[in-house]
C-alpha positions in Angstrom: -20.2 13.4 -4.2 -17.7 10.8 -2.7 -19.2 7.5 -1.9 -17.7 5.4 0.7 -17.9 1.6 0.0 -17.6 -1.3 1.8 -14.1 -2.7 1.5 -15.5 -6.0 0.5 -17.2 -4.5 -2.5 -14.4 -3.0 -4.0 -13.2 -3.7 -7.4 -9.7 -4.7 -8.2 -9.1 -1.2 -9.6 -10.5 0.4 -6.8 -8.3 -1.4 -4.6 -5.3 -0.5 -6.7 -6.1 3.2 -6.9 -6.5 3.1 -2.9 -3.4 1.5 -2.2 -1.5 3.6 -4.9 -2.8 6.8 -3.5 -1.7 5.8 0.0 1.9 4.8 -1.2 2.1 8.6 -2.8 1.0 10.1 0.4 3.6 7.9 2.2 6.4 9.0 -0.5 5.7 12.7 -0.3 5.7 12.8 3.6 2.0 13.7 4.0 0.9 10.2 5.4 3.4 10.5 8.3 1.9 14.0 9.2 -1.5 12.5 9.9 0.2 9.7 12.0 2.0 12.5 14.2 -1.1 14.3 14.6 -3.2 11.3 16.0 -0.3 10.4 18.1 -0.1 13.7 19.6 -3.6 13.7 20.4 -3.6 10.4 21.9 -0.8 11.5 24.3 -2.5 14.8 25.3 -6.2 13.6 25.6 -6.5 12.8 29.3 -9.6 12.2 31.7 -8.9 14.5 34.0 -7.7 17.5 31.7 -8.5 19.1 28.3 -9.5 16.3 25.8 -10.3 16.3 22.1 -9.8 13.4 19.9 -10.4 10.7 22.5 -12.1 10.1 25.8 -14.3 12.9 25.0 -17.8 13.7 23.3 -15.8 15.1 20.4 -14.2 11.7 19.7 -16.8 11.4 16.7 -16.5 14.8 15.1 -13.0 14.9 15.7 -12.2 11.8 13.8 -14.9 12.5 11.2 -12.8 15.9 10.2 -9.6 13.9 10.5 -10.7 11.2 8.0 -12.2 14.1 5.8 -8.7 15.7 5.5 -7.1 12.4 4.7 -9.7 11.6 2.2 -9.1 14.9 0.3 -5.2 14.0 0.6 -5.9 10.8 -1.3 -8.1 12.5 -3.8 -5.3 15.1 -4.4 -3.6 12.1 -5.8 -6.5 10.5 -7.6 -9.9 12.2 -7.6 -11.6 8.8 -7.8 -10.5 7.5 -4.5 -12.8 7.5 -1.6 -12.2 5.7 2.0 -13.5 2.4 2.3 -15.2 1.0 5.4 -14.4 -2.3 7.3 -17.4 -3.6 8.8 -16.0 -6.0 11.2 -19.4 -7.4 12.4 -19.2 -9.2 9.0 -15.6 -9.8 7.9 -14.2 -11.1 11.2 -11.6 -13.5 10.3 -7.8 -12.9 9.5 -8.7 -14.6 6.1 -11.2 -11.9 5.2 -10.7 -10.0 2.0 -9.4 -7.0 3.2 -6.3 -9.0 4.6 -5.3 -10.5 1.3 -2.0 -9.7 -0.7 -3.7 -7.7 -3.1 -5.0 -5.1 -0.7 -3.8 -4.6 3.0 -1.6 -7.8 3.4 -2.3 -10.1 6.5 -0.9 -10.6 10.1 2.3 -10.4 11.3 4.8 -13.2 12.2 4.6 -14.4 15.7 8.2 -13.5 16.7 7.8 -9.8 16.3 4.4 -9.0 14.4 6.4 -8.0 11.2 3.9 -8.0 8.3 5.4 -10.0 5.5 2.9 -9.9 2.8 1.2 -7.4 0.8 2.0 -3.5 -0.4 2.7 -2.4 3.3 5.1 -5.3 4.2 8.7 -4.3 4.8 10.1 -6.5 2.2 8.2 -4.0 -0.4 10.3 -1.1 0.6 7.5 1.2 0.2 6.3 1.5 3.9 8.8 2.3 6.4 7.6 3.4 9.8 8.9 6.8 10.6 6.4 7.7 13.5 7.5 5.1 15.8 6.7 3.8 19.4 10.0 2.0 19.4 13.1 1.3 17.2 11.3 -0.9 14.8 10.6 0.3 11.5 8.4 -2.1 9.9 4.6 -2.4 10.1 3.2 -4.9 12.8 0.2 -6.8 13.2 -1.1 -9.5 15.2 -4.8 -10.3 14.0 -6.9 -12.1 16.8 -4.1 -13.2 18.8 -4.8 -14.5 22.1 -8.2 -15.5 21.1 -9.5 -12.2 20.8 -12.8 -11.8 19.0 -14.3 -8.7 17.1 -17.6 -7.1 18.1 -20.6 -8.6 16.9 -23.7 -7.1 15.1 -25.7 -8.0 18.3 -23.3 -5.9 20.4 -23.3 -3.0 17.8 -27.3 -3.1 18.0 -27.2 -2.8 21.6 -24.7 0.6 21.4 -26.9 2.0 18.7 -30.1 1.8 20.7 -28.7 4.0 23.4 -30.7 7.2 23.3 -28.2 9.8 24.8 -25.3 10.9 23.0 -23.0 11.6 26.0 -23.0 12.8 29.6 -21.0 13.7 32.6 -18.1 13.3 33.6 -17.4 13.3 29.7 -14.8 11.3 29.7 -13.9 7.5 29.7 -16.2 6.7 32.5 -19.3 8.4 30.9 -22.4 6.5 30.2 -24.1 6.9 26.6 -23.6 6.1 23.2 -20.3 7.9 22.5 -18.3 6.2 25.2 -19.9 3.0 24.5 -19.2 3.2 20.7 -15.3 4.4 21.5 -15.1 1.5 23.7 -14.2 2.6 27.3 -17.4 1.1 28.6 -19.8 -1.8 27.9 -19.2 -4.3 25.1 -16.4 -2.1 23.5 -16.5 -1.6 20.2 -13.9 0.9 18.7 -11.2 0.1 21.1 -11.6 -3.6 20.8 -11.0 -3.6 17.3 -7.8 -1.6 17.6 -6.6 -4.2 19.9 -7.7 -7.3 17.7 -5.6 -5.9 15.0 -2.8 -5.6 17.3 0.6 -4.1 16.4 0.7 -0.5 15.5 -3.0 -0.5 15.6 -2.8 -1.1 19.5 -0.7 2.2 19.9 -1.2 6.0 19.6 0.6 5.9 16.1 -2.2 3.6 15.0 -2.6 5.2 11.6 0.6 3.8 10.5 -1.4 0.7 9.8 -3.7 1.9 6.7 -6.5 -0.2 8.3 -6.9 2.4 10.6 -8.8 4.4 8.0 -11.3 1.7 7.2 -11.9 1.1 10.9 -12.7 4.6 11.5 -14.7 4.9 8.2 -16.9 2.3 9.7 -17.2 4.1 13.1 -18.2 7.0 11.5 -20.8 5.1 9.6 -22.1 3.8 12.8 -22.4 7.4 14.2 -24.4 8.4 11.1 -26.7 5.3 11.7 -27.2 6.5 15.3 -28.1 10.0 14.2 -30.7 8.5 11.8 -32.3 6.5 14.6 -32.2 9.1 17.1 -33.2 12.5 15.3 -34.2 14.1 18.7 -30.9 13.3 20.4 -28.2 15.5 19.5 -24.5 16.2 20.5 -23.7 16.9 24.1 -22.5 18.9 25.7 -24.1 21.9 24.4 -22.2 24.8 26.3 -20.1 25.7 29.2 -18.5 22.6 29.9 -14.6 22.7 31.0 -11.9 20.7 29.6 -14.1 19.1 26.4 -15.6 20.5 23.1 -19.1 22.1 23.3 -21.3 21.9 20.5 -20.1 25.1 18.9 -16.6 25.3 20.1 -13.8 24.8 17.5 -11.4 22.0 17.7 -7.7 21.6 17.7 -5.8 21.4 15.4 -8.0 23.1 12.6 -9.7 25.9 14.8 -12.1 26.4 11.9 -14.8 23.9 12.7 -17.0 22.7 15.6 -18.9 19.5 16.4 -22.1 21.4 15.0 -20.4 21.9 11.6 -19.9 18.2 11.5 -23.2 16.6 12.3 -24.4 16.3 8.6 -22.0 14.1 6.7 -23.9 14.1 3.4 -22.5 17.6 2.7 -19.0 15.8 2.2 -19.8 12.1 1.4 -22.2 9.2 1.4 -22.1 5.8 2.3 -23.0 2.9 -0.1 -25.6 1.4 2.1 
């Protein structure tokens, strides 16, 4: 059984294996396929039309499946690798361990956001950006620029306490747990972290930055915690809802799994805490 660990608890060897597997997926082209998929859904998911990966109830199960597919790709390179998660309520600084040169590298330079240290820096020659939002081919970040702050534990707790998964109009204007976690309403959790990292993470091509996977692994963990706290509050909507994915409706691009199939993460992995 795969165990997803807090990135701060990874051993030196676990970090090395994770980075090596990422590099191999980048080298063989599979990594960029995931970036392309995510970017396509960011573009097509709209409040007033069909929406699957974002701005919709299926934001959480869609990303759970997306992460599962990526984790399996990593494990095809090295079976020992699992996706770590980044608890940004604790590791809140650009000086936190995940930004060290032996793991993800740090922030970008002021002029253009270019990451200059760590294995994903342009100077390493191993991480060219191919799925682009502009002409630049290097990874960009601007950690905490403009005085931005990551969400706090108290803010997370306020969202976890919400008893209803989602509600009409089932988009970025919805109330309920899903939309407050996604970040279009209220204290803004998921979206705020993307913006705090900046650079590629603030675009539809956000998986270009490997921290995407650690961020979403933590979002997935928060969903699992919400499910544990609210066992009587299931996924909504159940049926007959236009433009969004109902409980037993299959999701693009896979067409073989529904939110109902993904409610129990323990069939695939557990968390270390």
